[in-house]
N, C-alpha and C positions, 0 to 999 in steps of 0.2 A: 464636881462642877462640870456641866456639859459644855464641850468646846463648840464654839460657833462655826457654822459651815459657810465657807466662802462661795458666793454665787459666781460660777465660772462661765455662765452663759454669755455669749458675745452679744453686743448691741448691733442689731441689723436693721437697715432701712429698706423697705420694699416700696418701689416706686413704679406706679403704673396708672393707666387710665380706666381701670375697672370702676364701674359706676355702682354705688350702693344706695339703697332706698333711704338710708338714714341710720341713726344710732341704734335702732332696734332691728336692723336687717340681720336675720339669723345667719346668713352666709358670712357676713363680716364678723359677727361674734364668734362663730365656729372657727374661722380662720385665725383670729387673734388668740383664742383659747388654745388651739393646737400648736401654734408657733411658740407660745410661751413655754412649752415643754422643752424647747431646745435653744431658745434665744430670747433676748429682750427686744421684741419687735416694735418698730414704728412704721406705720403704713401710710404712704401718701397716695390717695386715690381721688375719686370724684363722688360728689353727692348727686342726687337726682334733682336738686332744687337750685334756687338762686343764691343761697347763702352758704358760706363755708361753715364747717362744724368740726368739733373735736369729740372723739369717742374713746372711752377708756374701758379696758377689760383687764383687771388686775394691774400689772405693771406694763401692759401693752397699751399703745396709743395709736389711733387712726386719725389722720388729718385729712379731711375731705374738702376738696376745692369745688366750687359751684360748677355745674355743667349745663345749666339751662341757658337758653338764648341761642342766637345763630352761631355757626361754626367760626366765623371770623372774629367773634368775641371770646368764645369759650376756649378755643385752642391756644391763642396767645396768652390768655389768663392762666391756663394750666402750665404752659411752658415757663412763664415768668414766676408765677407763684410756686410751682414745683421746684424750680431752681433755687429760689430763696429758702424754701423749707429744707431742701437737701443740705444746703450750706449750713443752716442752723443746726440740723441734726448731727452732722459730722463734727462741726466745731464745738458746739455746746453740749450735745448729748453724747458725744464721743462714739458715734456709730463707726464700727470697724469695717463694715461691709455694706455695700449698696447692691441690692438685687433689682436690676432694671427689668421690667416685665415685658419688654419687647426691645428689639434693636433700636427703635426710634427713641424710646426713653433712655436707651443705652448711650446715645450721643450726649445727652445731658449729664448722665452719670459719669461718663469718662471725663467730660469737661470739668465737672465739679471736683472729681478726684484729683485732677491735675492742678486745679486752683488751690485745693486744700494742701497739696504737697508743698506749695510755696510758703504757706504760713504755719503749717502743722504737719501731721502725719497723713500720708495718702491712704485712703481706705481701699480695700479690695473691691473690684467691680465684677459682679456676676451678671451676665446677660442671658435672658430667657427668650425662647422663640416659640410662640404659641400658634403661629400661622405663617402665611406667605407674605412677608413684609415687602417683597420686591414687586408685587403685582396687585396688592389689595386696592390701592387707589384707582387703578385702571378698571377694576371690576365695578367700582362705585361711580366713577366719572369717566364714561367712555369718551374717546376722541383725544384731541391734543392735550387738554387739561389733565386727563388721566395719565397719559404717557409721560407728561412732564413731572407730575407728582410721583409716578412710579420711579422715574430716573432719580429724582431728588431723594426719595425714600430709600431706594436701593443703595445709592452712593453713600448716603449718611449711615445707613444701617451696617454696611460692610465695613466702613471706617471704624465704627464702634466695636463690632465683633472682633476685628483684628487686634484690638487693644484691650480686650477683656481678659481678666485673670482666670475666669472659668466660665463655662457655658452650661445652660440647662435646656434640654429639649423635652417635649411632651410625647414624642413618638420617634421611632427609628427613621421615619421620613424626614422630620425636622432635624434630627441629629446628623443625618448624612449631609444636609445642606449646610449646617453649621461647620461640620468638619472640613468641608470643601473650602470654606472661607478662612478658618483658623485651625489648621491641623495640630498646632502646638498646645492649645489650651485644653485642659481636661473637660470632658463633656459628661454630664450626668443626665440620665433619661428616666423620667417618671411622670405620670399623667397629672393634670391639674386637679385641684381639690374638688372632689365630687362626693356628695353624701350618699354613697351607694347603699348603706344600711337602710336609709329611709325608703328606698325603692324596692330593695330585695325583701323587706319584711311584709310587704303588702301581698295579699292573696289576689290572684288573677280573677277578675270579674269582667270578662270580655263582653263588650257591647258589639254585636255583629254589625259589620258594615261601617264601622267608625274608624277613620284614619286621622291620626293626630300628628301635627307638625309643632315642634317646640323650637323657638329661636326668634331672633329679631327679624322683623319684616323688612329685609333689605335685599338688594339685587344679588349680593354674594350668596345668600342662603337659598336662592333659586325658587322662591315662592311662586313667581310668575310661571316657571316651568311646571310646577305642580298644578296650578290652575289650568294651564293649557292641556296637561295630561288628563285632567278631570273632564274638561270640555270635549276631549276626543272620544270619550267612552259613551256608549249608548245610554240614554237617560235612565233606562231601567237597570243599568249596572253601575251607576254612579254611586260611590260611597258618600257618606256624610264626612266632611273634612272640617276639623277644628284647628284653627290657627292660634296657637298659644305663644304669646310673646309681644314685646313692645314695638310700637311703630317708631323706631329710631329715625328712619328716613321718612318723614311725613309725606313728602311728595310721592315717593315710591308707594307708600301705603295707600295713598288716595288712588293711585293708578291701579292697584290691586282691587280695591273696592269697585272702581269703574269697570275693571275687567270682569268681575263676577256678574255685574248687571248686564254688561254687553253680551256675555256668552251664556246668559240664562242660568247662572250658577248660584244665584242669591239664596235659593232654598236649600242648597247643598253645602254651603260654606258658612262657617260661623267664625267671626273675628272675636276671639275670646279676650285678648289683651294679656297683660302680665299677670302672673299668678305666683303666690308664695311656693316654696319648694314642696311642701306637703301636698298642695293642690296639684302641682305638676305631676307628682308621684301618682296621685289618684287618676289623673287623666291618662297616664301611661298604662296603669294597671287595667284600665277599662278599654283601652284601644285595641281594635282588631289588628292594626298595623301602625307603627310609628315610622314616618317617612322623613328622610333627610336628603333633600334634593339639591344640596349645596353645589356651587360652582368651584369653591375652594375651601379646604379645611386642613387642619393639622391633625388633631385627634379630638373630635368633638365630644364634649361631655354628654351631650344628649344621647349619643349612641351607647356610652357606658351606662347611663341611667336606664335607657330602654331595655338593654340586655339584662340588667339587674332586676328590672320589674317584670321580666319574662315576656316582654312585648316583641312580636316579630318585627324585624327591621328591614325596610327597603331604603337603600342609601346609594348616593353617588360614589363611584369608584374614583375617589380623589384623595390626595395626601396620605394621611395615616389611617384612613378609614378601613382599607383592606387588611390592616394589621389586626383588627378586632372583628370585622365582619367577614367571615369566610363564606364566599358565595355558595349558596345552596346548603350550608351547614348551620351557621349562626345568623344568617340573613341573606338578603338578595342584593346584589350589586348591579348598578346600571351605569352606562356612560353619562358623565355630567352634561346637562343641557339637552339630553335626548328625550323629547316629549313622548314619542311612541314607545320607547323602551320602558320608560317609567310607567306609562299607562298600562302596558302589557304586564309588567311585574306586579303592580297593584291589583289588577284584575285577577291574575293567576293566584296570588296569595289569598285574596279575599274569598275566592271561590273554592278553596281547598282547605277544609277543616283539618285534615291530617297533616298537611304541610305546615299550617300555622302552629299546631301543637308541637310538631317536631322542631321547628325553628325556636319556639318559646323555650322548650326544655333544654335544647342544646346551647342556646345563647346564654341562658341563666347559669348553667353549669360551667360554661367557658369563662364567663366573667368572674365567677366566684373562685375558680382555680387560678386565674391570671393575676388578679389584683388582691393582695392581702389587705386587711383592714387598716394596717398602720403604714401604708405605702407613702403617704404624704409626709408625715413626720420623719420617717426613716430616710426618705429621699433627701430631704433638706439636711438631716443630721449628717449623712455621708458627704453631702456637698460642702457644708460648713467645715467639717473635720478636714476634708482634703484642701479646702481653700485657705483656711486660717492656720492649719497645722496644729490645732489644739482641739480638745474634746469639747463639743457643745453639750454640756450635761444639764440635766434638769435641775431646777432649783430644789433645795431641800424642802420637804413638806413642813 
């Protein structure tokens, strides 16, 4: 008689404001499928619509809170709804660990953990840092409002990081910042989940003179800097720019459209909108250059994807970007917000076929040697092993 196998995977709750398109969102399905190899995951995130939804993938569950509507409604709804769901998952589903996917969500995670300690067992709290939490609001809301939000976010985020049981960074840059706040907590560093195989398997089919931007149309991503750089080039040397990504900030997106009309760029700029991952991979495989003009970044997935696709990259020298974009080797770096430097870099790369080929080959080889295919699962496995003190083993087949 065959002995039954005990499932030793820990129950873990992932709590963050990642927005998914719905139950059929492939990035959500992939995330749940990979996480079930090492834990019994419950994901609290946001849907793209007005209604909450529940998504199941095997014994994994995702609880998506609505994210439509103005900010003064969706953020309080996420905080209140997310707090209640966290309490329910810890007390009823016996989640042993909460993974807060930013220091701000970490504030809620620490508070819930302390409350659960009063009536039950305190869960471990792991806080991740995917960006610059201390200045993000100021980049979106200039002036007194932004400075006030930055102060509140920084103060709350530091409070949570100081009380975390473990920390996870996506780059050496973010790890250094976390270590300065909490030198005692163990820090594990590995990139965000990125479907690199989807990008690396595509053959390069470059469309000459085509520059692709992938990301949300927000001030932080520097799309306005890109348009100013484009306008500064002579009309006969202007590339075709494709902006791939959602208009998260509708007011800013409208200002970008007005900017293209005002500067005579309407025939050179295409607002593509959001695309599924396979279509993003196609855009990158056809791009002569992928541009990342961000004002702030930790370790942008778009750079990893572009290098895997073999696309030459021109990016801002911010955050963790120079950890993977080696200037002149795997891409070209420019100072953030520098219109002339960005225009010059784009013009130089687009005009030099040999340089594009060299950057493409070097970038693709570098990313393949840097990031193994199982980095995401193994990163969390080591993190859970260290935090829980037990093996997070896969379920028996």
